[in-house]
PDB file with one MODEL, atoms N, CA, C and O in Angstrom:
MODEL        1
ATOM      1  N   UNK A   1       0.150  24.721  32.200  1.00  0.00           N
ATOM      2  CA  UNK A   1      -0.769  25.929  31.097  1.00  0.00           C
ATOM      3  C   UNK A   1      -1.340  27.043  31.953  1.00  0.00           C
ATOM      4  O   UNK A   1      -2.048  26.755  32.918  1.00  0.00           O
ATOM      5  N   UNK A   2      -1.036  28.434  31.612  1.00  0.00           N
ATOM      6  CA  UNK A   2      -1.537  29.476  32.102  1.00  0.00           C
ATOM      7  C   UNK A   2      -2.686  29.271  31.690  1.00  0.00           C
ATOM      8  O   UNK A   2      -3.157  28.393  30.968  1.00  0.00           O
ATOM      9  N   UNK A   3      -3.334  30.584  32.452  1.00  0.00           N
ATOM     10  CA  UNK A   3      -4.894  31.104  32.290  1.00  0.00           C
ATOM     11  C   UNK A   3      -4.840  32.183  31.339  1.00  0.00           C
ATOM     12  O   UNK A   3      -4.058  33.134  31.331  1.00  0.00           O
ATOM     13  N   UNK A   4      -5.866  31.884  30.458  1.00  0.00           N
ATOM     14  CA  UNK A   4      -6.133  32.977  29.292  1.00  0.00           C
ATOM     15  C   UNK A   4      -6.867  33.864  29.632  1.00  0.00           C
ATOM     16  O   UNK A   4      -7.932  33.433  30.075  1.00  0.00           O
ATOM     17  N   UNK A   5      -6.734  35.433  29.621  1.00  0.00           N
ATOM     18  CA  UNK A   5      -7.430  36.498  30.118  1.00  0.00           C
ATOM     19  C   UNK A   5      -8.423  36.617  28.848  1.00  0.00           C
ATOM     20  O   UNK A   5      -7.954  36.394  27.732  1.00  0.00           O
ATOM     21  N   UNK A   6      -9.688  36.939  28.984  1.00  0.00           N
ATOM     22  CA  UNK A   6     -10.336  37.580  28.522  1.00  0.00           C
ATOM     23  C   UNK A   6     -10.006  39.048  27.889  1.00  0.00           C
ATOM     24  O   UNK A   6      -9.081  39.691  28.384  1.00  0.00           O
ATOM     25  N   UNK A   7     -10.853  39.655  26.652  1.00  0.00           N
ATOM     26  CA  UNK A   7     -10.335  40.792  26.222  1.00  0.00           C
ATOM     27  C   UNK A   7     -10.558  41.505  27.379  1.00  0.00           C
ATOM     28  O   UNK A   7      -9.504  42.006  27.772  1.00  0.00           O
ATOM     29  N   UNK A   8     -11.739  41.817  28.262  1.00  0.00           N
ATOM     30  CA  UNK A   8     -12.012  42.561  29.038  1.00  0.00           C
ATOM     31  C   UNK A   8     -11.084  42.527  30.017  1.00  0.00           C
ATOM     32  O   UNK A   8     -10.548  43.609  30.257  1.00  0.00           O
ATOM     33  N   UNK A   9     -10.696  41.468  30.735  1.00  0.00           N
ATOM     34  CA  UNK A   9      -9.641  41.298  31.786  1.00  0.00           C
ATOM     35  C   UNK A   9      -8.648  41.762  31.851  1.00  0.00           C
ATOM     36  O   UNK A   9      -8.172  42.404  32.787  1.00  0.00           O
ATOM     37  N   UNK A  10      -7.861  41.308  30.122  1.00  0.00           N
ATOM     38  CA  UNK A  10      -6.705  42.185  29.649  1.00  0.00           C
ATOM     39  C   UNK A  10      -6.535  43.571  29.978  1.00  0.00           C
ATOM     40  O   UNK A  10      -5.662  44.121  30.649  1.00  0.00           O
ATOM     41  N   UNK A  11      -7.890  44.196  29.165  1.00  0.00           N
ATOM     42  CA  UNK A  11      -8.020  45.585  29.390  1.00  0.00           C
ATOM     43  C   UNK A  11      -7.762  46.103  30.923  1.00  0.00           C
ATOM     44  O   UNK A  11      -6.939  47.014  31.021  1.00  0.00           O
ATOM     45  N   UNK A  12      -8.340  45.651  32.076  1.00  0.00           N
ATOM     46  CA  UNK A  12      -8.519  46.077  33.196  1.00  0.00           C
ATOM     47  C   UNK A  12      -6.748  45.807  33.612  1.00  0.00           C
ATOM     48  O   UNK A  12      -6.164  46.624  34.324  1.00  0.00           O
ATOM     49  N   UNK A  13      -6.226  44.896  33.206  1.00  0.00           N
ATOM     50  CA  UNK A  13      -4.652  44.713  33.726  1.00  0.00           C
ATOM     51  C   UNK A  13      -3.953  45.382  32.826  1.00  0.00           C
ATOM     52  O   UNK A  13      -2.795  44.988  32.688  1.00  0.00           O
ATOM     53  N   UNK A  14      -4.402  46.558  31.958  1.00  0.00           N
ATOM     54  CA  UNK A  14      -3.433  46.985  30.832  1.00  0.00           C
ATOM     55  C   UNK A  14      -2.675  46.820  29.718  1.00  0.00           C
ATOM     56  O   UNK A  14      -1.972  47.588  29.061  1.00  0.00           O
ATOM     57  N   UNK A  15      -3.018  45.397  29.615  1.00  0.00           N
ATOM     58  CA  UNK A  15      -2.924  44.889  28.834  1.00  0.00           C
ATOM     59  C   UNK A  15      -3.158  45.281  27.162  1.00  0.00           C
ATOM     60  O   UNK A  15      -2.382  45.088  26.227  1.00  0.00           O
ATOM     61  N   UNK A  16      -4.294  45.798  27.159  1.00  0.00           N
ATOM     62  CA  UNK A  16      -4.964  46.478  25.977  1.00  0.00           C
ATOM     63  C   UNK A  16      -5.369  48.121  26.065  1.00  0.00           C
ATOM     64  O   UNK A  16      -5.798  48.811  26.990  1.00  0.00           O
ATOM     65  N   UNK A  17      -5.079  48.369  24.870  1.00  0.00           N
ATOM     66  CA  UNK A  17      -5.402  50.113  25.162  1.00  0.00           C
ATOM     67  C   UNK A  17      -6.984  50.170  25.107  1.00  0.00           C
ATOM     68  O   UNK A  17      -7.498  51.231  25.462  1.00  0.00           O
ATOM     69  N   UNK A  18      -7.630  49.356  24.784  1.00  0.00           N
ATOM     70  CA  UNK A  18      -9.218  49.621  24.161  1.00  0.00           C
ATOM     71  C   UNK A  18      -9.955  48.299  24.518  1.00  0.00           C
ATOM     72  O   UNK A  18      -9.382  47.212  24.438  1.00  0.00           O
ATOM     73  N   UNK A  19     -11.215  48.430  24.905  1.00  0.00           N
ATOM     74  CA  UNK A  19     -12.277  47.736  25.382  1.00  0.00           C
ATOM     75  C   UNK A  19     -13.373  48.201  24.813  1.00  0.00           C
ATOM     76  O   UNK A  19     -13.818  49.348  24.859  1.00  0.00           O
ATOM     77  N   UNK A  20     -13.936  46.953  24.089  1.00  0.00           N
ATOM     78  CA  UNK A  20     -15.519  47.287  23.365  1.00  0.00           C
ATOM     79  C   UNK A  20     -16.301  46.268  24.168  1.00  0.00           C
ATOM     80  O   UNK A  20     -15.777  45.160  24.274  1.00  0.00           O
ATOM     81  N   UNK A  21     -17.398  46.456  24.712  1.00  0.00           N
ATOM     82  CA  UNK A  21     -18.749  45.775  25.505  1.00  0.00           C
ATOM     83  C   UNK A  21     -20.025  46.222  25.266  1.00  0.00           C
ATOM     84  O   UNK A  21     -20.571  47.255  25.653  1.00  0.00           O
ATOM     85  N   UNK A  22     -20.478  45.237  24.516  1.00  0.00           N
ATOM     86  CA  UNK A  22     -21.786  45.261  24.484  1.00  0.00           C
ATOM     87  C   UNK A  22     -22.857  45.313  25.422  1.00  0.00           C
ATOM     88  O   UNK A  22     -22.737  44.556  26.385  1.00  0.00           O
ATOM     89  N   UNK A  23     -23.646  45.864  25.381  1.00  0.00           N
ATOM     90  CA  UNK A  23     -24.456  46.307  27.097  1.00  0.00           C
ATOM     91  C   UNK A  23     -25.417  44.975  26.730  1.00  0.00           C
ATOM     92  O   UNK A  23     -25.668  44.291  27.722  1.00  0.00           O
ATOM     93  N   UNK A  24     -25.944  44.540  25.573  1.00  0.00           N
ATOM     94  CA  UNK A  24     -27.268  43.526  25.709  1.00  0.00           C
ATOM     95  C   UNK A  24     -26.712  42.049  25.962  1.00  0.00           C
ATOM     96  O   UNK A  24     -27.451  41.066  26.024  1.00  0.00           O
ATOM     97  N   UNK A  25     -25.313  42.009  26.102  1.00  0.00           N
ATOM     98  CA  UNK A  25     -24.821  40.587  25.866  1.00  0.00           C
ATOM     99  C   UNK A  25     -24.780  39.942  27.501  1.00  0.00           C
ATOM    100  O   UNK A  25     -24.168  40.609  28.336  1.00  0.00           O
ATOM    101  N   UNK A  26     -25.315  38.888  27.852  1.00  0.00           N
ATOM    102  CA  UNK A  26     -25.790  38.682  29.373  1.00  0.00           C
ATOM    103  C   UNK A  26     -23.662  38.232  29.732  1.00  0.00           C
ATOM    104  O   UNK A  26     -22.838  38.497  30.607  1.00  0.00           O
ATOM    105  N   UNK A  27     -23.688  37.593  28.645  1.00  0.00           N
ATOM    106  CA  UNK A  27     -21.711  37.312  29.093  1.00  0.00           C
ATOM    107  C   UNK A  27     -21.055  38.358  29.778  1.00  0.00           C
ATOM    108  O   UNK A  27     -20.526  38.270  30.886  1.00  0.00           O
ATOM    109  N   UNK A  28     -21.126  39.443  28.988  1.00  0.00           N
ATOM    110  CA  UNK A  28     -20.304  40.782  29.039  1.00  0.00           C
ATOM    111  C   UNK A  28     -20.656  41.687  30.551  1.00  0.00           C
ATOM    112  O   UNK A  28     -20.016  42.570  31.121  1.00  0.00           O
ATOM    113  N   UNK A  29     -21.985  41.006  30.882  1.00  0.00           N
ATOM    114  CA  UNK A  29     -22.511  42.288  31.887  1.00  0.00           C
ATOM    115  C   UNK A  29     -21.755  42.420  32.844  1.00  0.00           C
ATOM    116  O   UNK A  29     -21.576  43.569  33.249  1.00  0.00           O
ATOM    117  N   UNK A  30     -20.994  41.184  33.589  1.00  0.00           N
ATOM    118  CA  UNK A  30     -20.319  41.405  34.809  1.00  0.00           C
ATOM    119  C   UNK A  30     -18.943  42.659  34.789  1.00  0.00           C
ATOM    120  O   UNK A  30     -18.560  43.512  35.589  1.00  0.00           O
ATOM    121  N   UNK A  31     -18.479  42.180  33.343  1.00  0.00           N
ATOM    122  CA  UNK A  31     -17.260  42.821  32.987  1.00  0.00           C
ATOM    123  C   UNK A  31     -17.707  44.838  32.471  1.00  0.00           C
ATOM    124  O   UNK A  31     -17.076  45.850  32.776  1.00  0.00           O
ATOM    125  N   UNK A  32     -19.077  44.693  31.586  1.00  0.00           N
ATOM    126  CA  UNK A  32     -19.255  46.062  31.682  1.00  0.00           C
ATOM    127  C   UNK A  32     -19.462  46.744  32.824  1.00  0.00           C
ATOM    128  O   UNK A  32     -19.000  47.873  32.987  1.00  0.00           O
ATOM    129  N   UNK A  33     -20.445  45.883  34.056  1.00  0.00           N
ATOM    130  CA  UNK A  33     -20.486  46.545  35.540  1.00  0.00           C
ATOM    131  C   UNK A  33     -19.422  47.102  35.748  1.00  0.00           C
ATOM    132  O   UNK A  33     -19.325  48.323  35.627  1.00  0.00           O
ATOM    133  N   UNK A  34     -18.273  46.238  36.150  1.00  0.00           N
ATOM    134  CA  UNK A  34     -17.200  46.985  36.456  1.00  0.00           C
ATOM    135  C   UNK A  34     -16.405  47.711  36.184  1.00  0.00           C
ATOM    136  O   UNK A  34     -15.733  48.390  36.960  1.00  0.00           O
ATOM    137  N   UNK A  35     -16.337  47.664  34.502  1.00  0.00           N
ATOM    138  CA  UNK A  35     -15.481  49.140  33.566  1.00  0.00           C
ATOM    139  C   UNK A  35     -16.465  50.462  34.462  1.00  0.00           C
ATOM    140  O   UNK A  35     -15.918  51.239  35.245  1.00  0.00           O
ATOM    141  N   UNK A  36     -17.799  50.493  34.185  1.00  0.00           N
ATOM    142  CA  UNK A  36     -18.760  51.494  34.297  1.00  0.00           C
ATOM    143  C   UNK A  36     -18.426  52.077  35.920  1.00  0.00           C
ATOM    144  O   UNK A  36     -18.243  53.255  36.227  1.00  0.00           O
ATOM    145  N   UNK A  37     -18.408  50.858  36.861  1.00  0.00           N
ATOM    146  CA  UNK A  37     -17.845  51.288  38.053  1.00  0.00           C
ATOM    147  C   UNK A  37     -16.647  51.947  38.408  1.00  0.00           C
ATOM    148  O   UNK A  37     -16.577  52.786  39.306  1.00  0.00           O
ATOM    149  N   UNK A  38     -15.511  51.491  37.561  1.00  0.00           N
ATOM    150  CA  UNK A  38     -14.522  52.148  37.863  1.00  0.00           C
ATOM    151  C   UNK A  38     -14.036  53.244  37.240  1.00  0.00           C
ATOM    152  O   UNK A  38     -12.896  53.705  37.292  1.00  0.00           O
ATOM    153  N   UNK A  39     -15.619  53.884  36.250  1.00  0.00           N
ATOM    154  CA  UNK A  39     -15.052  55.171  35.869  1.00  0.00           C
ATOM    155  C   UNK A  39     -14.075  55.532  34.620  1.00  0.00           C
ATOM    156  O   UNK A  39     -13.700  56.660  34.301  1.00  0.00           O
ATOM    157  N   UNK A  40     -13.724  54.178  33.929  1.00  0.00           N
ATOM    158  CA  UNK A  40     -13.279  54.241  32.679  1.00  0.00           C
ATOM    159  C   UNK A  40     -13.771  55.231  31.777  1.00  0.00           C
ATOM    160  O   UNK A  40     -14.994  55.353  31.842  1.00  0.00           O
ATOM    161  N   UNK A  41     -13.135  56.061  30.860  1.00  0.00           N
ATOM    162  CA  UNK A  41     -13.265  56.840  29.672  1.00  0.00           C
ATOM    163  C   UNK A  41     -14.021  55.848  28.954  1.00  0.00           C
ATOM    164  O   UNK A  41     -13.639  54.699  28.730  1.00  0.00           O
ATOM    165  N   UNK A  42     -15.335  56.458  28.540  1.00  0.00           N
ATOM    166  CA  UNK A  42     -15.639  55.767  27.553  1.00  0.00           C
ATOM    167  C   UNK A  42     -16.380  56.225  26.140  1.00  0.00           C
ATOM    168  O   UNK A  42     -16.354  57.452  26.042  1.00  0.00           O
ATOM    169  N   UNK A  43     -16.944  55.666  25.173  1.00  0.00           N
ATOM    170  CA  UNK A  43     -17.596  56.141  23.848  1.00  0.00           C
ATOM    171  C   UNK A  43     -18.805  55.365  23.851  1.00  0.00           C
ATOM    172  O   UNK A  43     -18.676  54.185  23.525  1.00  0.00           O
ATOM    173  N   UNK A  44     -19.981  55.788  24.158  1.00  0.00           N
ATOM    174  CA  UNK A  44     -21.404  54.856  24.007  1.00  0.00           C
ATOM    175  C   UNK A  44     -21.805  55.037  22.677  1.00  0.00           C
ATOM    176  O   UNK A  44     -21.350  56.026  22.102  1.00  0.00           O
ATOM    177  N   UNK A  45     -22.608  54.244  22.027  1.00  0.00           N
ATOM    178  CA  UNK A  45     -23.368  53.796  20.939  1.00  0.00           C
ATOM    179  C   UNK A  45     -22.850  54.103  19.302  1.00  0.00           C
ATOM    180  O   UNK A  45     -23.563  54.255  18.310  1.00  0.00           O
ATOM    181  N   UNK A  46     -21.503  54.132  19.397  1.00  0.00           N
ATOM    182  CA  UNK A  46     -20.784  54.649  17.982  1.00  0.00           C
ATOM    183  C   UNK A  46     -21.183  53.540  17.030  1.00  0.00           C
ATOM    184  O   UNK A  46     -20.898  53.642  15.837  1.00  0.00           O
ATOM    185  N   UNK A  47     -21.892  52.384  17.548  1.00  0.00           N
ATOM    186  CA  UNK A  47     -22.086  51.585  16.484  1.00  0.00           C
ATOM    187  C   UNK A  47     -23.435  51.504  16.393  1.00  0.00           C
ATOM    188  O   UNK A  47     -23.987  51.030  17.387  1.00  0.00           O
ATOM    189  N   UNK A  48     -24.279  51.902  15.286  1.00  0.00           N
ATOM    190  CA  UNK A  48     -25.553  52.047  15.166  1.00  0.00           C
ATOM    191  C   UNK A  48     -26.557  50.666  14.934  1.00  0.00           C
ATOM    192  O   UNK A  48     -27.774  50.535  15.068  1.00  0.00           O
ATOM    193  N   UNK A  49     -25.750  49.939  14.627  1.00  0.00           N
ATOM    194  CA  UNK A  49     -26.670  48.376  14.773  1.00  0.00           C
ATOM    195  C   UNK A  49     -26.477  47.601  16.031  1.00  0.00           C
ATOM    196  O   UNK A  49     -26.822  46.431  16.196  1.00  0.00           O
ATOM    197  N   UNK A  50     -25.783  48.512  17.059  1.00  0.00           N
ATOM    198  CA  UNK A  50     -25.766  47.841  18.354  1.00  0.00           C
ATOM    199  C   UNK A  50     -25.779  48.754  19.941  1.00  0.00           C
ATOM    200  O   UNK A  50     -25.469  49.944  19.901  1.00  0.00           O
ATOM    201  N   UNK A  51     -25.996  48.378  20.724  1.00  0.00           N
ATOM    202  CA  UNK A  51     -25.398  49.357  21.847  1.00  0.00           C
ATOM    203  C   UNK A  51     -24.052  49.052  22.625  1.00  0.00           C
ATOM    204  O   UNK A  51     -23.910  48.611  23.765  1.00  0.00           O
ATOM    205  N   UNK A  52     -23.064  49.430  21.639  1.00  0.00           N
ATOM    206  CA  UNK A  52     -21.731  49.163  22.319  1.00  0.00           C
ATOM    207  C   UNK A  52     -20.986  50.389  23.035  1.00  0.00           C
ATOM    208  O   UNK A  52     -21.164  51.543  22.643  1.00  0.00           O
ATOM    209  N   UNK A  53     -20.265  50.119  23.952  1.00  0.00           N
ATOM    210  CA  UNK A  53     -19.616  50.829  24.648  1.00  0.00           C
ATOM    211  C   UNK A  53     -17.772  50.810  24.418  1.00  0.00           C
ATOM    212  O   UNK A  53     -17.227  49.713  24.542  1.00  0.00           O
ATOM    213  N   UNK A  54     -17.089  51.767  24.163  1.00  0.00           N
ATOM    214  CA  UNK A  54     -15.922  51.191  23.937  1.00  0.00           C
ATOM    215  C   UNK A  54     -14.798  52.133  25.220  1.00  0.00           C
ATOM    216  O   UNK A  54     -14.574  53.342  25.181  1.00  0.00           O
ATOM    217  N   UNK A  55     -14.300  51.227  26.172  1.00  0.00           N
ATOM    218  CA  UNK A  55     -13.560  51.878  27.371  1.00  0.00           C
ATOM    219  C   UNK A  55     -11.967  52.155  26.683  1.00  0.00           C
ATOM    220  O   UNK A  55     -11.374  51.636  25.737  1.00  0.00           O
ATOM    221  N   UNK A  56     -11.658  53.098  27.537  1.00  0.00           N
ATOM    222  CA  UNK A  56     -10.211  53.693  27.057  1.00  0.00           C
ATOM    223  C   UNK A  56      -9.564  53.736  28.845  1.00  0.00           C
ATOM    224  O   UNK A  56     -10.224  53.421  29.836  1.00  0.00           O
ATOM    225  N   UNK A  57      -8.241  54.177  28.833  1.00  0.00           N
ATOM    226  CA  UNK A  57      -7.245  54.113  29.795  1.00  0.00           C
ATOM    227  C   UNK A  57      -7.436  55.404  30.560  1.00  0.00           C
ATOM    228  O   UNK A  57      -7.465  55.723  31.749  1.00  0.00           O
ATOM    229  N   UNK A  58      -7.559  56.039  29.355  1.00  0.00           N
ATOM    230  CA  UNK A  58      -7.576  57.697  29.941  1.00  0.00           C
ATOM    231  C   UNK A  58      -8.465  58.324  28.837  1.00  0.00           C
ATOM    232  O   UNK A  58      -8.978  57.754  27.874  1.00  0.00           O
ATOM    233  N   UNK A  59      -8.546  59.927  29.279  1.00  0.00           N
ATOM    234  CA  UNK A  59      -9.458  60.861  28.632  1.00  0.00           C
ATOM    235  C   UNK A  59      -8.850  61.031  27.445  1.00  0.00           C
ATOM    236  O   UNK A  59      -9.621  60.798  26.515  1.00  0.00           O
ATOM    237  N   UNK A  60      -7.455  61.439  27.019  1.00  0.00           N
ATOM    238  CA  UNK A  60      -6.787  61.504  26.256  1.00  0.00           C
ATOM    239  C   UNK A  60      -7.209  60.655  25.073  1.00  0.00           C
ATOM    240  O   UNK A  60      -7.911  61.114  24.172  1.00  0.00           O
ATOM    241  N   UNK A  61      -6.734  59.318  25.096  1.00  0.00           N
ATOM    242  CA  UNK A  61      -7.191  57.850  24.340  1.00  0.00           C
ATOM    243  C   UNK A  61      -8.803  58.364  23.511  1.00  0.00           C
ATOM    244  O   UNK A  61      -9.179  58.365  22.339  1.00  0.00           O
ATOM    245  N   UNK A  62      -9.448  58.771  24.846  1.00  0.00           N
ATOM    246  CA  UNK A  62     -11.131  58.468  24.235  1.00  0.00           C
ATOM    247  C   UNK A  62     -10.971  59.647  23.710  1.00  0.00           C
ATOM    248  O   UNK A  62     -11.590  59.463  22.662  1.00  0.00           O
ATOM    249  N   UNK A  63     -10.537  60.910  23.647  1.00  0.00           N
ATOM    250  CA  UNK A  63     -10.884  61.916  22.855  1.00  0.00           C
ATOM    251  C   UNK A  63     -10.449  61.753  21.456  1.00  0.00           C
ATOM    252  O   UNK A  63     -11.119  62.095  20.482  1.00  0.00           O
ATOM    253  N   UNK A  64      -9.070  61.108  21.415  1.00  0.00           N
ATOM    254  CA  UNK A  64      -8.774  60.805  20.012  1.00  0.00           C
ATOM    255  C   UNK A  64      -9.252  59.831  19.169  1.00  0.00           C
ATOM    256  O   UNK A  64      -8.899  59.619  18.009  1.00  0.00           O
ATOM    257  N   UNK A  65     -10.228  59.146  19.943  1.00  0.00           N
ATOM    258  CA  UNK A  65     -11.169  58.183  18.718  1.00  0.00           C
ATOM    259  C   UNK A  65     -11.941  58.838  18.171  1.00  0.00           C
ATOM    260  O   UNK A  65     -12.666  58.346  17.306  1.00  0.00           O
TER     261      UNK A  65
ENDMDL
END
């Protein structure tokens, strides 16, 4: 049986067009740090109930969001 990818991993491998990460979730912290470090275009704080980042592969997709 093959390995299942987490949504954040699938995004980094190019299988997903966007990826959402909660900044306060300790399980997602390593992924959030990698996504920020790699400089993916993102939108922060669009969800007023929590501190979410949504990452995109390019600026064009980010702007259309």
